[in-house]
All heavy atoms as a GROMACS GRO file, in nm:
protein
  568
    1MET      N    1  -1.714  -0.100  -1.312
    1MET     CA    2  -1.619  -0.088  -1.196
    1MET      C    3  -1.481  -0.130  -1.242
    1MET      O    4  -1.467  -0.234  -1.309
    1MET     CB    5  -1.667  -0.169  -1.077
    1MET     CG    6  -1.591  -0.153  -0.957
    1MET     SD    7  -1.597   0.000  -0.866
    1MET     CE    8  -1.765   0.005  -0.811
    2ILE      N    9  -1.384  -0.052  -1.204
    2ILE     CA   10  -1.244  -0.085  -1.239
    2ILE      C   11  -1.181  -0.120  -1.110
    2ILE      O   12  -1.191  -0.042  -1.009
    2ILE     CB   13  -1.173   0.040  -1.311
    2ILE    CG1   14  -1.243   0.070  -1.439
    2ILE    CG2   15  -1.030   0.010  -1.335
    2ILE    CD1   16  -1.203   0.203  -1.498
    3SER      N   17  -1.101  -0.226  -1.112
    3SER     CA   18  -1.031  -0.274  -0.990
    3SER      C   19  -0.884  -0.292  -1.013
    3SER      O   20  -0.846  -0.330  -1.122
    3SER     CB   21  -1.092  -0.403  -0.934
    3SER     OG   22  -1.231  -0.382  -0.907
    4LEU      N   23  -0.807  -0.274  -0.908
    4LEU     CA   24  -0.665  -0.293  -0.911
    4LEU      C   25  -0.623  -0.362  -0.782
    4LEU      O   26  -0.666  -0.322  -0.674
    4LEU     CB   27  -0.586  -0.166  -0.924
    4LEU     CG   28  -0.435  -0.162  -0.911
    4LEU    CD1   29  -0.373  -0.234  -1.032
    4LEU    CD2   30  -0.377  -0.023  -0.888
    5GLU      N   31  -0.542  -0.469  -0.799
    5GLU     CA   32  -0.484  -0.534  -0.680
    5GLU      C   33  -0.337  -0.527  -0.680
    5GLU      O   34  -0.282  -0.557  -0.784
    5GLU     CB   35  -0.538  -0.680  -0.670
    5GLU     CG   36  -0.487  -0.750  -0.542
    5GLU     CD   37  -0.554  -0.886  -0.527
    5GLU    OE1   38  -0.672  -0.892  -0.497
    5GLU    OE2   39  -0.482  -0.988  -0.538
    6LEU      N   40  -0.279  -0.482  -0.576
    6LEU     CA   41  -0.132  -0.469  -0.561
    6LEU      C   42  -0.087  -0.559  -0.449
    6LEU      O   43  -0.142  -0.552  -0.336
    6LEU     CB   44  -0.090  -0.324  -0.541
    6LEU     CG   45   0.048  -0.294  -0.508
    6LEU    CD1   46   0.138  -0.323  -0.638
    6LEU    CD2   47   0.069  -0.156  -0.467
    7GLU      N   48   0.014  -0.644  -0.470
    7GLU     CA   49   0.074  -0.723  -0.369
    7GLU      C   50   0.214  -0.699  -0.353
    7GLU      O   51   0.287  -0.682  -0.452
    7GLU     CB   52   0.059  -0.875  -0.399
    7GLU     CG   53  -0.082  -0.932  -0.410
    7GLU     CD   54  -0.092  -1.076  -0.431
    7GLU    OE1   55   0.013  -1.145  -0.435
    7GLU    OE2   56  -0.201  -1.127  -0.454
    8ILE      N   57   0.263  -0.676  -0.225
    8ILE     CA   58   0.404  -0.645  -0.197
    8ILE      C   59   0.449  -0.754  -0.091
    8ILE      O   60   0.385  -0.761   0.009
    8ILE     CB   61   0.427  -0.505  -0.147
    8ILE    CG1   62   0.366  -0.404  -0.243
    8ILE    CG2   63   0.571  -0.482  -0.115
    8ILE    CD1   64   0.363  -0.264  -0.188
    9ASP      N   65   0.554  -0.822  -0.126
    9ASP     CA   66   0.613  -0.924  -0.030
    9ASP      C   67   0.736  -0.867   0.031
    9ASP      O   68   0.824  -0.829  -0.045
    9ASP     CB   69   0.635  -1.057  -0.110
    9ASP     CG   70   0.644  -1.172  -0.022
    9ASP    OD1   71   0.615  -1.160   0.099
    9ASP    OD2   72   0.686  -1.276  -0.068
   10TYR      N   73   0.736  -0.867   0.162
   10TYR     CA   74   0.853  -0.821   0.240
   10TYR      C   75   0.932  -0.940   0.289
   10TYR      O   76   0.882  -1.046   0.296
   10TYR     CB   77   0.810  -0.726   0.351
   10TYR     CG   78   0.758  -0.592   0.299
   10TYR    CD1   79   0.622  -0.579   0.280
   10TYR    CD2   80   0.845  -0.493   0.272
   10TYR    CE1   81   0.573  -0.454   0.230
   10TYR    CE2   82   0.798  -0.372   0.218
   10TYR     CZ   83   0.663  -0.354   0.194
   10TYR     OH   84   0.624  -0.237   0.144
   11PRO      N   85   1.055  -0.912   0.329
   11PRO     CA   86   1.144  -1.023   0.377
   11PRO      C   87   1.101  -1.090   0.505
   11PRO      O   88   1.134  -1.207   0.529
   11PRO     CB   89   1.285  -0.959   0.388
   11PRO     CG   90   1.260  -0.814   0.391
   11PRO     CD   91   1.136  -0.788   0.331
   12ASP      N   92   1.023  -1.020   0.588
   12ASP     CA   93   0.984  -1.075   0.711
   12ASP      C   94   0.852  -1.015   0.759
   12ASP      O   95   0.815  -0.909   0.709
   12ASP     CB   96   1.088  -1.064   0.820
   12ASP     CG   97   1.131  -0.921   0.846
   12ASP    OD1   98   1.047  -0.840   0.882
   12ASP    OD2   99   1.253  -0.886   0.810
   13GLU      N  100   0.787  -1.081   0.858
   13GLU     CA  101   0.655  -1.029   0.902
   13GLU      C  102   0.669  -0.898   0.981
   13GLU      O  103   0.574  -0.822   0.972
   13GLU     CB  104   0.593  -1.139   0.989
   13GLU     CG  105   0.542  -1.262   0.918
   13GLU     CD  106   0.466  -1.362   0.996
   13GLU    OE1  107   0.427  -1.326   1.109
   13GLU    OE2  108   0.455  -1.476   0.945
   14ALA      N  109   0.774  -0.876   1.049
   14ALA     CA  110   0.795  -0.752   1.125
   14ALA      C  111   0.797  -0.630   1.029
   14ALA      O  112   0.732  -0.526   1.059
   14ALA     CB  113   0.917  -0.756   1.207
   15THR      N  114   0.864  -0.645   0.918
   15THR     CA  115   0.872  -0.536   0.819
   15THR      C  116   0.727  -0.509   0.757
   15THR      O  117   0.680  -0.396   0.747
   15THR     CB  118   0.974  -0.566   0.710
   15THR    OG1  119   1.099  -0.584   0.771
   15THR    CG2  120   0.983  -0.459   0.609
   16ALA      N  121   0.668  -0.619   0.713
   16ALA     CA  122   0.538  -0.608   0.657
   16ALA      C  123   0.438  -0.549   0.750
   16ALA      O  124   0.362  -0.461   0.715
   16ALA     CB  125   0.489  -0.749   0.608
   17SER      N  126   0.443  -0.579   0.880
   17SER     CA  127   0.352  -0.531   0.977
   17SER      C  128   0.379  -0.384   1.005
   17SER      O  129   0.291  -0.304   1.017
   17SER     CB  130   0.370  -0.609   1.108
   17SER     OG  131   0.284  -0.560   1.207
   18ALA      N  132   0.512  -0.340   1.002
   18ALA     CA  133   0.542  -0.199   1.025
   18ALA      C  134   0.489  -0.114   0.913
   18ALA      O  135   0.431  -0.011   0.937
   18ALA     CB  136   0.686  -0.188   1.040
   19VAL      N  137   0.506  -0.158   0.789
   19VAL     CA  138   0.460  -0.078   0.672
   19VAL      C  139   0.309  -0.079   0.671
   19VAL      O  140   0.247   0.024   0.653
   19VAL     CB  141   0.513  -0.138   0.538
   19VAL    CG1  142   0.448  -0.072   0.415
   19VAL    CG2  143   0.661  -0.129   0.529
   20PHE      N  144   0.246  -0.194   0.698
   20PHE     CA  145   0.099  -0.203   0.703
   20PHE      C  146   0.044  -0.106   0.809
   20PHE      O  147  -0.051  -0.032   0.782
   20PHE     CB  148   0.060  -0.347   0.735
   20PHE     CG  149  -0.084  -0.374   0.740
   20PHE    CD1  150  -0.159  -0.377   0.618
   20PHE    CD2  151  -0.160  -0.385   0.857
   20PHE    CE1  152  -0.298  -0.408   0.624
   20PHE    CE2  153  -0.292  -0.409   0.857
   20PHE     CZ  154  -0.368  -0.425   0.743
   21GLY      N  155   0.098  -0.108   0.925
   21GLY     CA  156   0.057  -0.020   1.030
   21GLY      C  157   0.068   0.129   1.002
   21GLY      O  158  -0.017   0.208   1.028
   22ALA      N  159   0.183   0.162   0.931
   22ALA     CA  160   0.200   0.300   0.896
   22ALA      C  161   0.102   0.353   0.792
   22ALA      O  162   0.068   0.468   0.787
   22ALA     CB  163   0.344   0.319   0.837
   23LEU      N  164   0.051   0.262   0.711
   23LEU     CA  165  -0.040   0.293   0.595
   23LEU      C  166  -0.189   0.302   0.641
   23LEU      O  167  -0.267   0.362   0.564
   23LEU     CB  168  -0.020   0.201   0.486
   23LEU     CG  169   0.115   0.207   0.420
   23LEU    CD1  170   0.124   0.094   0.312
   23LEU    CD2  171   0.139   0.343   0.353
   24GLN      N  172  -0.224   0.238   0.748
   24GLN     CA  173  -0.368   0.220   0.781
   24GLN      C  174  -0.441   0.353   0.790
   24GLN      O  175  -0.548   0.373   0.733
   24GLN     CB  176  -0.383   0.142   0.912
   24GLN     CG  177  -0.356  -0.003   0.895
   24GLN     CD  178  -0.435  -0.054   0.774
   24GLN    OE1  179  -0.558  -0.061   0.779
   24GLN    NE2  180  -0.363  -0.096   0.668
   25PRO      N  181  -0.390   0.458   0.856
   25PRO     CA  182  -0.468   0.586   0.861
   25PRO      C  183  -0.487   0.648   0.725
   25PRO      O  184  -0.596   0.707   0.700
   25PRO     CB  185  -0.379   0.679   0.948
   25PRO     CG  186  -0.298   0.578   1.036
   25PRO     CD  187  -0.269   0.469   0.936
   26ASP      N  188  -0.391   0.633   0.637
   26ASP     CA  189  -0.407   0.694   0.498
   26ASP      C  190  -0.501   0.617   0.408
   26ASP      O  191  -0.566   0.673   0.326
   26ASP     CB  192  -0.273   0.698   0.429
   26ASP     CG  193  -0.180   0.798   0.492
   26ASP    OD1  194  -0.225   0.899   0.542
   26ASP    OD2  195  -0.056   0.768   0.493
   27ASN      N  196  -0.509   0.487   0.433
   27ASN     CA  197  -0.589   0.402   0.344
   27ASN      C  198  -0.740   0.392   0.379
   27ASN      O  199  -0.814   0.364   0.294
   27ASN     CB  200  -0.531   0.259   0.338
   27ASN     CG  201  -0.401   0.250   0.268
   27ASN    OD1  202  -0.363   0.345   0.196
   27ASN    ND2  203  -0.320   0.152   0.297
   28GLU      N  204  -0.776   0.425   0.502
   28GLU     CA  205  -0.910   0.397   0.546
   28GLU      C  206  -1.010   0.473   0.456
   28GLU      O  207  -1.001   0.594   0.428
   28GLU     CB  208  -0.923   0.451   0.691
   28GLU     CG  209  -1.051   0.398   0.753
   28GLU     CD  210  -1.055   0.425   0.900
   28GLU    OE1  211  -0.950   0.417   0.964
   28GLU    OE2  212  -1.158   0.460   0.955
   29GLY      N  213  -1.103   0.396   0.402
   29GLY     CA  214  -1.209   0.448   0.312
   29GLY      C  215  -1.169   0.452   0.171
   29GLY      O  216  -1.257   0.485   0.082
   30TYR      N  217  -1.041   0.444   0.134
   30TYR     CA  218  -0.998   0.458  -0.006
   30TYR      C  219  -0.947   0.324  -0.065
   30TYR      O  220  -0.965   0.297  -0.178
   30TYR     CB  221  -0.895   0.566  -0.018
   30TYR     CG  222  -0.940   0.701   0.027
   30TYR    CD1  223  -0.910   0.754   0.148
   30TYR    CD2  224  -1.018   0.782  -0.064
   30TYR    CE1  225  -0.956   0.876   0.192
   30TYR    CE2  226  -1.061   0.906  -0.022
   30TYR     CZ  227  -1.037   0.946   0.099
   30TYR     OH  228  -1.086   1.076   0.141
   31VAL      N  229  -0.879   0.260   0.022
   31VAL     CA  230  -0.804   0.134  -0.027
   31VAL      C  231  -0.834   0.020   0.076
   31VAL      O  232  -0.820   0.040   0.195
   31VAL     CB  233  -0.652   0.151  -0.032
   31VAL    CG1  234  -0.579   0.028  -0.070
   31VAL    CG2  235  -0.618   0.265  -0.128
   32ASP      N  236  -0.875  -0.090   0.022
   32ASP     CA  237  -0.893  -0.209   0.113
   32ASP      C  238  -0.754  -0.273   0.119
   32ASP      O  239  -0.684  -0.298   0.023
   32ASP     CB  240  -0.989  -0.315   0.056
   32ASP     CG  241  -1.131  -0.265   0.056
   32ASP    OD1  242  -1.169  -0.186   0.151
   32ASP    OD2  243  -1.210  -0.295  -0.038
   33SER      N  244  -0.709  -0.300   0.249
   33SER     CA  245  -0.578  -0.356   0.265
   33SER      C  246  -0.579  -0.476   0.356
   33SER      O  247  -0.665  -0.485   0.443
   33SER     CB  248  -0.480  -0.249   0.308
   33SER     OG  249  -0.520  -0.191   0.427
   34GLU      N  250  -0.484  -0.564   0.336
   34GLU     CA  251  -0.480  -0.687   0.422
   34GLU      C  252  -0.337  -0.728   0.437
   34GLU      O  253  -0.255  -0.719   0.346
   34GLU     CB  254  -0.560  -0.789   0.345
   34GLU     CG  255  -0.574  -0.922   0.408
   34GLU     CD  256  -0.651  -1.022   0.320
   34GLU    OE1  257  -0.711  -0.987   0.214
   34GLU    OE2  258  -0.658  -1.140   0.358
   35LEU      N  259  -0.307  -0.769   0.556
   35LEU     CA  260  -0.177  -0.823   0.589
   35LEU      C  261  -0.186  -0.976   0.591
   35LEU      O  262  -0.265  -1.029   0.671
   35LEU     CB  263  -0.128  -0.769   0.730
   35LEU     CG  264   0.000  -0.825   0.787
   35LEU    CD1  265   0.114  -0.786   0.692
   35LEU    CD2  266   0.029  -0.761   0.919
   36GLN      N  267  -0.102  -1.036   0.506
   36GLN     CA  268  -0.099  -1.184   0.497
   36GLN      C  269   0.047  -1.232   0.526
   36GLN      O  270   0.120  -1.256   0.431
   36GLN     CB  271  -0.150  -1.239   0.365
   36GLN     CG  272  -0.284  -1.197   0.327
   36GLN     CD  273  -0.323  -1.222   0.180
   36GLN    OE1  274  -0.243  -1.276   0.104
   36GLN    NE2  275  -0.452  -1.218   0.152
   37GLY      N  276   0.079  -1.243   0.647
   37GLY     CA  277   0.215  -1.286   0.676
   37GLY      C  278   0.319  -1.183   0.642
   37GLY      O  279   0.317  -1.073   0.691
   38THR      N  280   0.405  -1.218   0.542
   38THR     CA  281   0.501  -1.117   0.489
   38THR      C  282   0.451  -1.035   0.379
   38THR      O  283   0.521  -0.954   0.318
   38THR     CB  284   0.628  -1.191   0.444
   38THR    OG1  285   0.600  -1.273   0.344
   38THR    CG2  286   0.695  -1.266   0.566
   39LYS      N  287   0.329  -1.054   0.335
   39LYS     CA  288   0.274  -0.994   0.213
   39LYS      C  289   0.164  -0.892   0.251
   39LYS      O  290   0.078  -0.916   0.335
   39LYS     CB  291   0.208  -1.096   0.119
   39LYS     CG  292   0.159  -1.044  -0.009
   39LYS     CD  293   0.086  -1.147  -0.090
   39LYS     CE  294   0.176  -1.266  -0.122
   39LYS     NZ  295   0.108  -1.360  -0.204
   40LEU      N  296   0.165  -0.776   0.184
   40LEU     CA  297   0.056  -0.681   0.192
   40LEU      C  298  -0.017  -0.686   0.064
   40LEU      O  299   0.038  -0.687  -0.042
   40LEU     CB  300   0.121  -0.538   0.216
   40LEU     CG  301   0.205  -0.508   0.331
   40LEU    CD1  302   0.244  -0.363   0.337
   40LEU    CD2  303   0.140  -0.547   0.458
   41VAL      N  304  -0.149  -0.686   0.079
   41VAL     CA  305  -0.240  -0.680  -0.038
   41VAL      C  306  -0.333  -0.562  -0.038
   41VAL      O  307  -0.391  -0.533   0.065
   41VAL     CB  308  -0.330  -0.814  -0.041
   41VAL    CG1  309  -0.419  -0.816  -0.161
   41VAL    CG2  310  -0.240  -0.938  -0.038
   42PHE      N  311  -0.329  -0.486  -0.142
   42PHE     CA  312  -0.411  -0.360  -0.151
   42PHE      C  313  -0.507  -0.387  -0.264
   42PHE      O  314  -0.469  -0.430  -0.376
   42PHE     CB  315  -0.318  -0.244  -0.177
   42PHE     CG  316  -0.217  -0.222  -0.070
   42PHE    CD1  317  -0.086  -0.268  -0.084
   42PHE    CD2  318  -0.253  -0.158   0.049
   42PHE    CE1  319   0.009  -0.250   0.008
   42PHE    CE2  320  -0.155  -0.138   0.147
   42PHE     CZ  321  -0.019  -0.186   0.126
   43ARG      N  322  -0.629  -0.337  -0.247
   43ARG     CA  323  -0.734  -0.344  -0.349
   43ARG      C  324  -0.799  -0.201  -0.364
   43ARG      O  325  -0.842  -0.148  -0.262
   43ARG     CB  326  -0.829  -0.446  -0.316
   43ARG     CG  327  -0.786  -0.592  -0.318
   43ARG     CD  328  -0.890  -0.693  -0.274
   43ARG     NE  329  -0.826  -0.819  -0.250
   43ARG     CZ  330  -0.773  -0.859  -0.131
   43ARG    NH1  331  -0.777  -0.777  -0.033
   43ARG    NH2  332  -0.723  -0.976  -0.124
   44ILE      N  333  -0.800  -0.155  -0.490
   44ILE     CA  334  -0.857  -0.028  -0.512
   44ILE      C  335  -0.967  -0.049  -0.620
   44ILE      O  336  -0.939  -0.117  -0.726
   44ILE     CB  337  -0.751   0.066  -0.571
   44ILE    CG1  338  -0.641   0.088  -0.471
   44ILE    CG2  339  -0.816   0.199  -0.604
   44ILE    CD1  340  -0.516   0.170  -0.531
   45SER      N  341  -1.088   0.010  -0.601
   45SER     CA  342  -1.197  -0.002  -0.696
   45SER      C  343  -1.264   0.125  -0.712
   45SER      O  344  -1.276   0.202  -0.610
   45SER     CB  345  -1.294  -0.106  -0.652
   45SER     OG  346  -1.241  -0.230  -0.643
   46ALA      N  347  -1.301   0.162  -0.838
   46ALA     CA  348  -1.374   0.285  -0.859
   46ALA      C  349  -1.442   0.280  -0.996
   46ALA      O  350  -1.409   0.191  -1.066
   46ALA     CB  351  -1.273   0.409  -0.854
   47GLU      N  352  -1.530   0.372  -1.015
   47GLU     CA  353  -1.600   0.372  -1.138
   47GLU      C  354  -1.522   0.424  -1.252
   47GLU      O  355  -1.542   0.386  -1.366
   47GLU     CB  356  -1.729   0.463  -1.122
   47GLU     CG  357  -1.834   0.406  -1.035
   47GLU     CD  358  -1.895   0.282  -1.088
   47GLU    OE1  359  -1.913   0.264  -1.209
   47GLU    OE2  360  -1.930   0.190  -1.003
   48ARG      N  361  -1.422   0.508  -1.224
   48ARG     CA  362  -1.343   0.573  -1.334
   48ARG      C  363  -1.199   0.533  -1.316
   48ARG      O  364  -1.142   0.527  -1.210
   48ARG     CB  365  -1.361   0.720  -1.328
   48ARG     CG  366  -1.503   0.760  -1.354
   48ARG     CD  367  -1.544   0.899  -1.336
   48ARG     NE  368  -1.449   1.001  -1.301
   48ARG     CZ  369  -1.441   1.121  -1.341
   48ARG    NH1  370  -1.540   1.160  -1.420
   48ARG    NH2  371  -1.349   1.207  -1.304
   49SER      N  372  -1.133   0.515  -1.436
   49SER     CA  373  -0.989   0.479  -1.437
   49SER      C  374  -0.895   0.590  -1.370
   49SER      O  375  -0.799   0.553  -1.310
   49SER     CB  376  -0.945   0.446  -1.580
   49SER     OG  377  -0.955   0.562  -1.661
   50GLY      N  378  -0.934   0.714  -1.395
   50GLY     CA  379  -0.856   0.821  -1.334
   50GLY      C  380  -0.863   0.813  -1.184
   50GLY      O  381  -0.761   0.840  -1.118
   51THR      N  382  -0.971   0.781  -1.126
   51THR     CA  383  -0.976   0.768  -0.980
   51THR      C  384  -0.887   0.655  -0.928
   51THR      O  385  -0.819   0.664  -0.826
   51THR     CB  386  -1.122   0.738  -0.940
   51THR    OG1  387  -1.207   0.852  -0.984
   51THR    CG2  388  -1.140   0.734  -0.779
   52VAL      N  389  -0.891   0.533  -1.000
   52VAL     CA  390  -0.803   0.425  -0.961
   52VAL      C  391  -0.662   0.468  -0.977
   52VAL      O  392  -0.580   0.441  -0.887
   52VAL     CB  393  -0.836   0.306  -1.049
   52VAL    CG1  394  -0.744   0.192  -1.026
   52VAL    CG2  395  -0.977   0.253  -1.018
   53LYS      N  396  -0.621   0.535  -1.079
   53LYS     CA  397  -0.484   0.580  -1.106
   53LYS      C  398  -0.443   0.673  -0.989
   53LYS      O  399  -0.331   0.659  -0.935
   53LYS     CB  400  -0.465   0.646  -1.242
   53LYS     CG  401  -0.326   0.686  -1.265
   53LYS     CD  402  -0.320   0.782  -1.383
   53LYS     CE  403  -0.174   0.829  -1.408
   53LYS     NZ  404  -0.119   0.898  -1.293
   54ASN      N  405  -0.525   0.771  -0.954
   54ASN     CA  406  -0.487   0.867  -0.858
   54ASN      C  407  -0.470   0.797  -0.718
   54ASN      O  408  -0.382   0.831  -0.645
   54ASN     CB  409  -0.594   0.980  -0.847
   54ASN     CG  410  -0.586   1.077  -0.964
   54ASN    OD1  411  -0.490   1.075  -1.042
   54ASN    ND2  412  -0.698   1.142  -0.990
   55SER      N  413  -0.565   0.704  -0.691
   55SER     CA  414  -0.557   0.630  -0.560
   55SER      C  415  -0.432   0.543  -0.560
   55SER      O  416  -0.364   0.537  -0.458
   55SER     CB  417  -0.675   0.549  -0.543
   55SER     OG  418  -0.790   0.629  -0.532
   56ALA      N  419  -0.399   0.483  -0.675
   56ALA     CA  420  -0.275   0.395  -0.680
   56ALA      C  421  -0.145   0.483  -0.666
   56ALA      O  422  -0.058   0.444  -0.594
   56ALA     CB  423  -0.268   0.318  -0.813
   57ASP      N  424  -0.148   0.597  -0.732
   57ASP     CA  425  -0.033   0.687  -0.722
   57ASP      C  426  -0.012   0.734  -0.569
   57ASP      O  427   0.100   0.736  -0.524
   57ASP     CB  428  -0.048   0.816  -0.803
   57ASP     CG  429  -0.037   0.791  -0.951
   57ASP    OD1  430   0.019   0.682  -0.991
   57ASP    OD2  431  -0.071   0.874  -1.042
   58ASP      N  432  -0.116   0.771  -0.508
   58ASP     CA  433  -0.117   0.814  -0.368
   58ASP      C  434  -0.068   0.704  -0.278
   58ASP      O  435   0.019   0.721  -0.193
   58ASP     CB  436  -0.252   0.865  -0.319
   58ASP     CG  437  -0.290   0.991  -0.377
   58ASP    OD1  438  -0.202   1.056  -0.438
   58ASP    OD2  439  -0.414   1.030  -0.369
   59LEU      N  440  -0.121   0.580  -0.306
   59LEU     CA  441  -0.083   0.464  -0.224
   59LEU      C  442   0.070   0.432  -0.240
   59LEU      O  443   0.145   0.414  -0.144
   59LEU     CB  444  -0.165   0.341  -0.266
   59LEU     CG  445  -0.119   0.206  -0.207
   59LEU    CD1  446  -0.137   0.206  -0.055
   59LEU    CD2  447  -0.198   0.094  -0.264
   60MET      N  448   0.122   0.435  -0.365
   60MET     CA  449   0.262   0.409  -0.390
   60MET      C  450   0.355   0.511  -0.320
   60MET      O  451   0.460   0.481  -0.268
   60MET     CB  452   0.290   0.402  -0.541
   60MET     CG  453   0.222   0.293  -0.609
   60MET     SD  454   0.257   0.126  -0.542
   60MET     CE  455   0.434   0.109  -0.584
   61ALA      N  456   0.309   0.640  -0.322
   61ALA     CA  457   0.388   0.746  -0.255
   61ALA      C  458   0.390   0.716  -0.102
   61ALA      O  459   0.494   0.734  -0.039
   61ALA     CB  460   0.326   0.882  -0.289
   62CYS      N  461   0.283   0.675  -0.049
   62CYS     CA  462   0.274   0.646   0.094
   62CYS      C  463   0.359   0.524   0.135
   62CYS      O  464   0.422   0.522   0.236
   62CYS     CB  465   0.127   0.628   0.141
   62CYS     SG  466   0.027   0.781   0.136
   63ILE      N  467   0.353   0.423   0.047
   63ILE     CA  468   0.436   0.304   0.068
   63ILE      C  469   0.582   0.341   0.075
   63ILE      O  470   0.657   0.300   0.161
   63ILE     CB  471   0.411   0.196  -0.044
   63ILE    CG1  472   0.273   0.134  -0.018
   63ILE    CG2  473   0.510   0.089  -0.030
   63ILE    CD1  474   0.222   0.052  -0.130
   64LYS      N  475   0.634   0.419  -0.023
   64LYS     CA  476   0.761   0.463  -0.026
   64LYS      C  477   0.805   0.540   0.100
   64LYS      O  478   0.913   0.513   0.154
   64LYS     CB  479   0.789   0.560  -0.150
   64LYS     CG  480   0.931   0.601  -0.167
   64LYS     CD  481   0.951   0.679  -0.288
   64LYS     CE  482   1.099   0.720  -0.288
   64LYS     NZ  483   1.145   0.789  -0.394
   65ILE      N  484   0.720   0.632   0.143
   65ILE     CA  485   0.752   0.703   0.262
   65ILE      C  486   0.761   0.609   0.384
   65ILE      O  487   0.849   0.626   0.468
   65ILE     CB  488   0.654   0.822   0.286
   65ILE    CG1  489   0.666   0.924   0.179
   65ILE    CG2  490   0.658   0.874   0.424
   65ILE    CD1  491   0.555   1.024   0.165
   66ALA      N  492   0.666   0.520   0.394
   66ALA     CA  493   0.664   0.420   0.509
   66ALA      C  494   0.788   0.338   0.512
   66ALA      O  495   0.855   0.314   0.609
   66ALA     CB  496   0.536   0.340   0.502
   67GLU      N  497   0.823   0.290   0.388
   67GLU     CA  498   0.953   0.217   0.381
   67GLU      C  499   1.074   0.292   0.415
   67GLU      O  500   1.162   0.241   0.485
   67GLU     CB  501   0.963   0.150   0.235
   67GLU     CG  502   0.860   0.042   0.205
   67GLU     CD  503   0.867  -0.006   0.065
   67GLU    OE1  504   0.934   0.059  -0.020
   67GLU    OE2  505   0.812  -0.114   0.036
   68GLU      N  506   1.082   0.415   0.370
   68GLU     CA  507   1.198   0.498   0.403
   68GLU      C  508   1.198   0.526   0.553
   68GLU      O  509   1.305   0.529   0.609
   68GLU     CB  510   1.194   0.627   0.326
   68GLU     CG  511   1.227   0.614   0.178
   68GLU     CD  512   1.211   0.739   0.092
   68GLU    OE1  513   1.164   0.838   0.152
   68GLU    OE2  514   1.255   0.730  -0.021
   69ALA      N  515   1.086   0.540   0.614
   69ALA     CA  516   1.077   0.570   0.757
   69ALA      C  517   1.135   0.458   0.846
   69ALA      O  518   1.193   0.480   0.946
   69ALA     CB  519   0.936   0.605   0.798
   70ILE      N  520   1.118   0.332   0.789
   70ILE     CA  521   1.170   0.218   0.866
   70ILE      C  522   1.308   0.172   0.810
   70ILE      O  523   1.358   0.072   0.856
   70ILE     CB  524   1.070   0.104   0.874
   70ILE    CG1  525   1.034   0.049   0.739
   70ILE    CG2  526   0.942   0.151   0.951
   70ILE    CD1  527   0.953  -0.081   0.748
   71GLY      N  528   1.360   0.246   0.716
   71GLY     CA  529   1.494   0.221   0.664
   71GLY      C  530   1.509   0.116   0.560
   71GLY      O  531   1.614   0.062   0.545
   72ILE      N  532   1.404   0.089   0.480
   72ILE     CA  533   1.421  -0.015   0.380
   72ILE      C  534   1.399   0.043   0.234
   72ILE      O  535   1.433  -0.023   0.145
   72ILE     CB  536   1.326  -0.133   0.395
   72ILE    CG1  537   1.182  -0.096   0.390
   72ILE    CG2  538   1.352  -0.206   0.528
   72ILE    CD1  539   1.084  -0.213   0.371
   73GLY      N  540   1.350   0.158   0.220
   73GLY     CA  541   1.327   0.222   0.087
   73GLY      C  542   1.444   0.281   0.034
   73GLY      O  543   1.544   0.323   0.105
   74SER      N  544   1.440   0.295  -0.104
   74SER     CA  545   1.551   0.373  -0.166
   74SER      C  546   1.520   0.519  -0.148
   74SER      O  547   1.413   0.558  -0.138
   74SER     CB  548   1.560   0.334  -0.314
   74SER     OG  549   1.443   0.371  -0.384
   75ARG      N  550   1.630   0.597  -0.157
   75ARG     CA  551   1.619   0.736  -0.140
   75ARG      C  552   1.643   0.808  -0.279
   75ARG      O  553   1.739   0.872  -0.289
   75ARG     CB  554   1.700   0.791  -0.031
   75ARG     CG  555   1.668   0.725   0.102
   75ARG     CD  556   1.728   0.809   0.220
   75ARG     NE  557   1.702   0.738   0.344
   75ARG     CZ  558   1.593   0.765   0.419
   75ARG    NH1  559   1.514   0.855   0.386
   75ARG    NH2  560   1.586   0.695   0.540
   76ASP      N  561   1.558   0.786  -0.368
   76ASP     CA  562   1.575   0.838  -0.509
   76ASP      C  563   1.578   0.988  -0.509
   76ASP      O  564   1.504   1.058  -0.466
   76ASP     CB  565   1.465   0.790  -0.600
   76ASP     CG  566   1.460   0.643  -0.623
   76ASP    OD1  567   1.567   0.578  -0.592
   76ASP    OD2  568   1.356   0.600  -0.660
   0.00000   0.00000   0.00000
C-alpha cells in the first residue's frame, strides 16, 4: 500500500473551513480529509503509485479552484 499525507495551513479557521467544505463532495470515497483548526489534512492510499499520483493531482486541482472561488488562490 502506498500512502500520501498532505497538510495545508491557512491563515484562519474561517478560510480553512471554507476550503474544507468546498472539497468534501469531491473527496468522498477517494481521499480521507480532516479539518484541524486552521489546517487541512488529506490522506490518500492506494495499491499503485499511479493511482496515488492521479488522486493527488485531482485533489490539488480542486484545492486551487476552491481557493480561487473564495479569493485566496493565485490565478496562474
